[in-house]
VEXDREN-2710 file (C-alpha; in Angstrom, 1 decimal):
% VEXDREN-2710
k/r/px/py/pz
1/MET/4.1/22.9/186.4
2/THR/6.7/20.1/185.8
3/THR/10.0/21.1/184.2
4/CYS/12.9/18.9/182.9
5/SER/11.4/15.5/183.4
6/TYR/14.8/13.8/182.7
7/LEU/16.6/15.3/185.7
8/TRP/13.9/16.4/188.1
9/GLU/10.2/16.1/188.7
10/ALA/7.9/18.1/190.9
11/GLY/11.0/19.9/192.4
12/THR/12.6/16.7/193.7
13/TYR/16.0/16.0/192.3
14/LEU/17.1/12.5/191.3
15/ASN/20.1/11.2/193.1
16/PHE/23.5/11.9/191.5
17/SER/24.2/8.2/190.6
18/PHE/20.9/7.9/188.6
19/ALA/21.5/11.3/186.9
20/LEU/25.0/10.1/185.9
21/LEU/23.4/6.9/184.6
22/LEU/21.0/8.9/182.5
23/LEU/23.9/11.0/181.1
24/CYS/25.8/7.8/180.2
25/PHE/22.8/6.3/178.5
26/GLY/22.3/9.6/176.6
27/LEU/25.8/9.5/175.3
28/MET/25.4/5.9/174.2
29/SER/22.1/6.6/172.6
30/PHE/23.6/9.4/170.6
31/GLY/26.3/7.1/169.4
32/LEU/23.6/4.7/168.1
33/GLN/22.0/7.3/165.9
34/ASP/24.2/6.6/162.9
35/SER/22.9/3.1/162.8
36/GLY/19.2/4.1/162.6
37/LEU/16.6/3.8/165.3
38/ALA/17.5/4.4/168.9
39/GLU/15.9/2.7/171.9
40/THR/12.2/3.5/172.5
41/GLN/11.9/6.4/174.9
42/THR/9.1/7.0/177.3
43/THR/7.9/10.5/178.2
44/ASP/5.2/11.7/180.6
45/VAL/2.4/10.5/178.3
46/GLN/3.9/9.1/175.1
47/LYS/6.5/6.6/173.8
48/PHE/8.6/7.4/170.7
49/LYS/11.8/6.5/168.8
50/PHE/14.5/8.9/167.6
51/GLU/15.8/8.3/164.1
52/LEU/18.7/10.1/162.4
53/LEU/18.0/10.8/158.7
54/THR/21.1/12.7/157.6
55/GLU/24.1/14.6/158.9
56/GLN/25.5/17.6/157.0
57/GLU/28.4/19.8/157.6
58/ASP/26.6/23.1/158.3
59/VAL/23.7/24.5/160.4
60/VAL/20.3/23.2/159.1
61/TRP/18.3/26.4/159.7
62/GLY/14.9/25.6/158.1
63/PHE/13.1/22.8/156.3
64/ASP/9.7/21.9/154.8
65/PHE/8.1/19.1/152.9
66/ILE/7.9/19.0/149.1
67/ASP/5.8/15.9/149.4
68/GLU/5.5/13.0/151.9
69/SER/8.9/11.5/150.9
70/THR/11.0/14.7/150.2
71/ILE/12.4/17.4/152.6
72/LEU/13.7/20.7/151.3
73/PHE/16.1/22.2/153.7
74/SER/18.3/25.3/154.0
75/GLN/21.8/25.6/155.5
76/ARG/23.0/28.9/156.9
77/GLY/26.1/28.9/154.8
78/GLY/24.0/29.3/151.7
79/ALA/23.2/25.7/150.5
80/LEU/19.7/24.6/149.6
81/LYS/19.2/20.8/149.5
82/THR/16.6/18.0/149.2
83/LEU/16.5/14.8/151.3
84/ASN/14.7/11.7/150.0
85/LEU/13.2/10.1/153.1
86/LYS/13.1/6.7/151.4
87/THR/16.7/6.5/150.1
88/LYS/18.3/9.1/152.4
89/LYS/19.9/10.6/149.3
90/VAL/20.8/14.3/149.6
91/VAL/20.9/16.5/146.5
92/THR/22.0/20.1/146.2
93/VAL/19.6/22.5/144.7
94/LYS/21.1/25.0/142.1
95/GLY/20.2/28.6/141.9
96/ALA/19.9/29.7/145.5
97/PRO/20.4/33.4/146.2
98/SER/23.6/34.9/147.3
99/VAL/23.6/35.6/151.0
100/TRP/25.4/37.7/153.6
101/HIS/26.9/34.8/155.6
102/LYS/28.2/36.7/158.7
103/GLY/27.5/35.9/162.3
104/GLN/23.9/34.7/162.5
105/GLY/23.1/35.7/159.0
106/GLY/23.0/33.5/155.9
107/LEU/20.4/31.4/154.1
108/LEU/17.7/31.0/156.7
109/ASP/14.1/29.7/156.4
110/VAL/12.5/27.8/153.5
111/VAL/8.8/27.0/153.1
112/VAL/6.8/25.2/150.4
113/ASP/3.7/26.9/149.1
114/PRO/0.7/24.6/150.1
115/SER/-1.4/25.9/147.2
116/VAL/1.0/26.3/144.3
117/LYS/2.9/23.2/143.2
118/ASN/6.7/23.4/143.5
119/GLN/6.6/27.1/144.6
120/ILE/8.9/27.9/147.5
121/PHE/9.8/31.0/149.6
122/LEU/13.1/31.7/151.1
123/SER/14.3/34.1/153.8
124/TYR/17.9/35.2/153.9
125/SER/20.4/37.8/154.9
126/LYS/20.9/40.0/151.8
127/PRO/24.3/41.7/151.4
128/VAL/24.1/45.5/151.1
129/GLY/27.2/47.4/150.1
130/LYS/30.5/46.2/151.4
131/ASP/29.8/45.4/155.1
132/LYS/26.0/45.5/155.7
133/GLY/23.1/43.2/155.5
134/THR/19.3/43.1/155.8
135/THR/16.5/40.5/155.6
136/ALA/15.0/39.6/152.2
137/ILE/12.3/37.2/151.0
138/ALA/12.4/35.5/147.6
139/LYS/10.2/33.1/145.8
140/ALA/11.0/30.6/143.0
141/GLN/9.8/27.4/141.3
142/LEU/11.7/24.2/142.2
143/LYS/12.2/22.1/139.0
144/ASP/14.6/19.2/138.7
145/SER/16.8/20.3/141.7
146/THR/17.1/23.9/140.3
147/LEU/15.4/27.1/141.3
148/VAL/13.7/28.7/138.3
149/GLY/12.5/32.3/138.2
150/LEU/14.0/33.4/141.5
151/GLU/12.4/36.7/142.4
152/GLU/13.2/38.9/145.4
153/ILE/9.8/40.1/146.7
154/PHE/10.6/41.9/149.9
155/VAL/13.6/43.6/151.5
156/ALA/13.4/44.9/155.0
157/LYS/14.1/48.6/155.6
158/GLU/17.4/49.4/157.1
159/ALA/20.6/47.5/156.5
160/THR/23.2/47.4/159.3
161/ASP/26.6/45.9/160.0
162/GLU/25.2/44.1/163.0
163/THR/25.4/40.4/162.4
164/ILE/22.9/39.1/165.0
165/HIS/19.1/38.8/165.6
166/PHE/17.7/38.2/162.1
167/GLY/14.5/36.4/163.1
168/SER/13.4/35.3/159.6
169/ARG/11.0/32.5/160.2
170/ILE/8.2/32.2/157.6
171/VAL/4.7/30.6/157.8
172/PHE/1.6/30.7/155.7
173/LEU/-1.7/32.3/157.0
174/ASN/-4.8/32.3/154.9
175/GLY/-2.9/32.6/151.7
176/SER/-0.5/35.3/152.9
177/LEU/3.0/35.1/154.5
178/LEU/3.9/35.9/158.0
179/VAL/7.6/36.6/158.5
180/THR/9.5/37.4/161.7
181/ILE/12.2/40.1/161.5
182/GLY/14.7/40.5/164.4
183/GLU/15.8/43.8/165.8
184/ARG/19.4/43.4/164.6
185/ASN/20.6/44.7/167.9
186/VAL/19.3/48.2/167.0
187/ARG/16.8/48.6/169.9
188/GLU/15.7/52.1/169.2
189/HIS/13.9/51.0/166.1
190/VAL/11.9/48.2/167.6
191/GLN/9.1/50.5/168.9
192/ASP/9.3/52.7/165.8
193/LEU/6.7/51.6/163.2
194/GLY/8.8/53.3/160.6
195/TYR/11.1/50.3/160.5
196/HIS/10.6/46.6/159.9
197/THR/13.1/45.5/162.5
198/GLY/11.7/43.9/165.6
199/LYS/8.4/43.1/163.9
200/VAL/6.3/40.4/162.5
201/ILE/5.2/41.3/159.0
202/ARG/2.3/40.0/156.8
203/ILE/2.7/40.2/153.0
204/ASN/1.1/38.8/150.0
205/LYS/2.9/36.2/147.8
206/ASP/4.1/39.0/145.5
207/GLY/5.7/40.8/148.5
208/SER/3.1/43.6/148.8
209/ALA/1.5/44.5/152.1
210/VAL/-1.9/42.8/152.9
211/LYS/-4.4/45.6/152.7
212/ASP/-6.1/45.0/156.1
213/ASN/-2.8/44.9/158.1
214/PRO/-3.3/46.9/161.4
215/PHE/-1.0/49.8/160.5
216/SER/-1.7/50.1/156.8
217/ASN/-3.4/53.5/157.3
218/VAL/-1.1/54.8/159.9
219/LYS/1.1/57.7/158.6
220/GLY/4.8/56.9/158.7
221/ALA/4.2/53.2/159.5
222/MET/5.5/50.4/157.4
223/PRO/2.3/48.9/155.9
224/GLU/3.6/45.3/156.2
225/ILE/3.8/45.3/160.0
226/TRP/1.5/42.9/161.8
227/SER/2.9/43.1/165.4
228/PHE/5.9/44.7/167.0
229/GLY/8.1/44.8/170.1
230/HIS/10.1/41.7/169.3
231/ARG/13.8/41.0/169.9
232/ASN/14.9/37.8/168.0
233/PRO/11.8/35.8/167.1
234/GLN/13.2/32.6/165.5
235/GLY/10.0/30.5/165.9
236/LEU/6.6/31.0/164.3
237/ALA/3.8/28.5/163.9
238/VAL/0.1/28.6/162.9
239/ASP/-2.1/26.1/164.7
240/PRO/-3.8/24.2/161.8
241/LYS/-6.9/23.6/163.8
242/THR/-7.5/27.1/165.3
243/SER/-5.3/29.4/163.1
244/ARG/-3.8/30.9/166.2
245/VAL/-0.3/32.2/165.6
246/TRP/2.4/31.3/168.2
247/LEU/5.8/32.9/168.3
248/SER/9.0/32.0/170.2
249/GLU/11.4/34.8/171.0
250/MET/14.9/34.9/172.5
251/GLY/15.5/37.3/175.3
252/PRO/18.9/38.5/176.3
253/ARG/20.2/37.0/179.6
254/GLY/16.9/35.2/180.4
255/GLY/13.5/36.4/179.3
256/ASP/12.9/34.0/176.5
257/GLU/9.2/33.9/175.6
258/ILE/6.4/32.2/173.9
259/ASN/3.7/34.6/172.7
260/LEU/0.3/34.3/171.2
261/ILE/0.4/36.9/168.4
262/VAL/-2.5/39.2/167.8
263/PRO/-2.3/41.7/165.0
264/GLY/-1.5/45.3/166.0
265/LYS/-0.2/44.4/169.5
266/ASN/3.0/45.5/171.1
267/TYR/5.1/42.7/172.7
268/GLY/7.2/45.1/174.7
269/TRP/10.9/44.8/173.7
270/PRO/13.0/46.6/174.8
271/ASP/10.8/48.4/177.3
272/VAL/9.3/45.3/178.8
273/THR/11.3/42.1/179.4
274/TYR/12.0/39.5/182.0
275/GLY/15.6/39.3/180.8
276/ARG/18.7/41.3/181.8
277/GLU/21.7/42.7/180.0
278/TYR/24.5/40.0/179.5
279/TRP/26.7/42.0/181.9
280/GLY/24.0/42.1/184.6
281/PRO/21.8/45.2/184.8
282/SER/18.0/44.9/184.3
283/ILE/16.4/46.1/181.1
284/GLY/13.2/48.1/181.2
285/VAL/10.3/46.8/183.4
286/LYS/8.4/43.5/183.6
287/GLU/5.0/44.9/182.8
288/LYS/3.7/48.0/181.1
289/LYS/0.3/49.2/180.1
290/GLY/-0.2/48.8/176.3
291/THR/2.1/45.8/176.0
292/GLU/1.3/42.1/175.9
293/GLN/2.6/39.6/178.5
294/PRO/4.1/36.3/177.3
295/VAL/2.2/33.1/177.7
296/VAL/5.3/31.7/179.3
297/PHE/8.9/33.0/179.8
298/TRP/12.1/31.4/181.0
299/VAL/14.9/32.5/183.3
300/PRO/17.6/31.4/182.7
301/SER/17.5/31.2/178.9
302/ILE/16.8/28.1/176.9
303/SER/17.1/30.0/173.5
304/PRO/13.8/28.9/171.8
305/SER/14.1/28.6/168.0
306/GLY/11.7/26.9/165.7
307/ILE/8.2/25.8/167.0
308/THR/5.3/23.7/165.9
309/VAL/1.8/23.0/167.1
310/TYR/1.3/19.3/166.9
311/ARG/-2.0/18.2/165.2
312/GLY/-0.7/15.0/163.7
313/THR/-2.4/11.6/164.0
314/HIS/0.6/9.5/165.3
315/PHE/1.0/11.0/168.8
316/SER/-2.6/11.4/169.9
317/LYS/-1.7/12.3/173.5
318/TRP/0.3/15.3/172.2
319/ASP/-2.5/16.8/170.2
320/GLY/-2.5/20.6/170.4
321/ASN/0.9/20.7/172.3
322/ILE/3.5/23.2/171.3
323/PHE/7.0/21.8/170.6
324/VAL/10.0/24.2/170.9
325/ALA/13.5/23.6/169.5
326/CYS/15.9/24.9/172.0
327/LEU/19.5/26.0/171.2
328/SER/21.4/26.8/174.5
329/GLY/18.9/24.6/176.3
330/ARG/20.0/21.7/174.1
331/HIS/16.6/19.9/174.1
332/VAL/13.1/19.9/172.6
333/ARG/10.5/21.2/175.0
334/ARG/6.9/20.1/175.0
335/LEU/4.3/22.7/176.2
336/GLN/0.8/21.8/177.2
337/VAL/-1.3/25.0/176.8
338/GLU/-4.8/25.6/178.1
339/GLU/-7.1/28.6/177.9
340/LYS/-8.2/29.7/181.4
341/PRO/-11.5/31.8/181.7
342/GLY/-10.5/35.4/182.3
343/LYS/-6.8/34.6/182.3
344/GLY/-6.1/33.8/178.7
345/PHE/-3.7/31.0/177.7
346/GLN/-1.4/29.4/180.2
347/VAL/1.2/26.7/180.0
348/ILE/0.0/24.1/182.5
349/HIS/2.7/21.5/181.9
350/GLN/6.3/21.4/180.4
351/GLU/8.4/18.4/179.5
352/VAL/12.0/18.3/178.3
353/LEU/12.7/15.8/175.5
354/LEU/16.0/14.6/174.0
355/ALA/18.3/16.4/176.4
356/GLN/20.6/13.4/176.5
357/LEU/21.6/14.1/172.9
358/ASN/23.2/17.4/173.9
359/GLU/22.3/19.0/170.6
360/ARG/21.4/22.6/169.7
361/PHE/18.0/22.1/168.2
362/ARG/17.2/24.7/165.6
363/MET/13.9/23.7/164.1
364/VAL/11.0/21.3/164.7
365/ARG/8.1/20.7/162.3
366/THR/5.2/18.3/162.1
367/GLY/5.5/16.1/159.0
368/PRO/2.7/15.0/156.6
369/ASP/3.1/11.5/158.1
370/GLY/2.2/12.7/161.6
371/PHE/5.8/12.4/162.9
372/LEU/7.9/15.2/164.3
373/TYR/11.0/16.2/162.4
374/LEU/14.0/18.1/163.9
375/ALA/17.0/20.0/162.7
376/THR/20.2/20.9/164.6
377/ASP/23.1/23.3/164.4
378/SER/25.4/20.3/164.0
379/GLY/23.8/19.6/160.6
380/LYS/21.5/16.8/161.5
381/ILE/17.9/16.1/160.4
382/ALA/16.1/13.6/162.5
383/ARG/12.6/12.1/163.0
384/VAL/10.6/11.4/166.1
385/ARG/8.3/8.4/165.4
END
């Protein structure tokens, strides 16, 4: 396995002078972004260019495509906006829901319904009482830069004053919605099917539980639950070719994971993890009967956020690769995954991209044009072409 192709390859470190040269080039390249296309970059198998599309003042948490020339994006502070890819004009959308903007909470993901024109879904931290919040999902119609008929369709059980680990990524699967819900730093509820926290849920577009969900007939279980044992899953992607569901999950101090999600399965947290407490002690065990092992994990942490399975036409050598937006790792990571007989899926190659930009990458998505699109915590939306 090859990791971090910018600074090392096959375990052999580049000399300090060349590493410093790369760093300097990276800083210069970042400075060029305001003027449009950067220099062509060569990776292990593919060449590409990085293009800055817009720079806002707040975290860009999620985005999707209204059409081939318009991006709809959310900002954690509560703003919902559109970006015209031709003119680069940004317009604020009116009528976004009120959010609990504390810590990691706020307006989070946004997705555009692929089968209903102009229908969108939002995930956000909903204020409950004076000092608590929970995860909510709403739908609305987008008409002339205004949300019409905003309807809250789902609210996660249990509000807490904890301001971390919301999860909240949304994807479509066979006409239904999959939504990740973080454990909100309340570990004792993650393995309890009576709570939504630490779970992936599957709901219909009206917010009701899909009837064939794995725990729909289990007494005391929340019928929306699709999988459980998750900590802070901020990335979720459906492979458009195979319909496999991939999830990225942040561990504590190490133990970040990529998982292949199977309905009804237990992904271990907090009983099973490769991470440690921030102050040092181990947490649980690394393996346990009845729980799923990650396809890949990282120690130390890279903080994987949004992910996408690339099936576009522009980068043919990246077909089927998983791209991971990394926060503390400050890069985009490319994973080549292969199914091994009797061993399941394994990551056979990793490559670090765009580390020289020193950005906290929050989201990555494949565009309808076959390019990759990225969002950062510094408020940037960019295109890899």
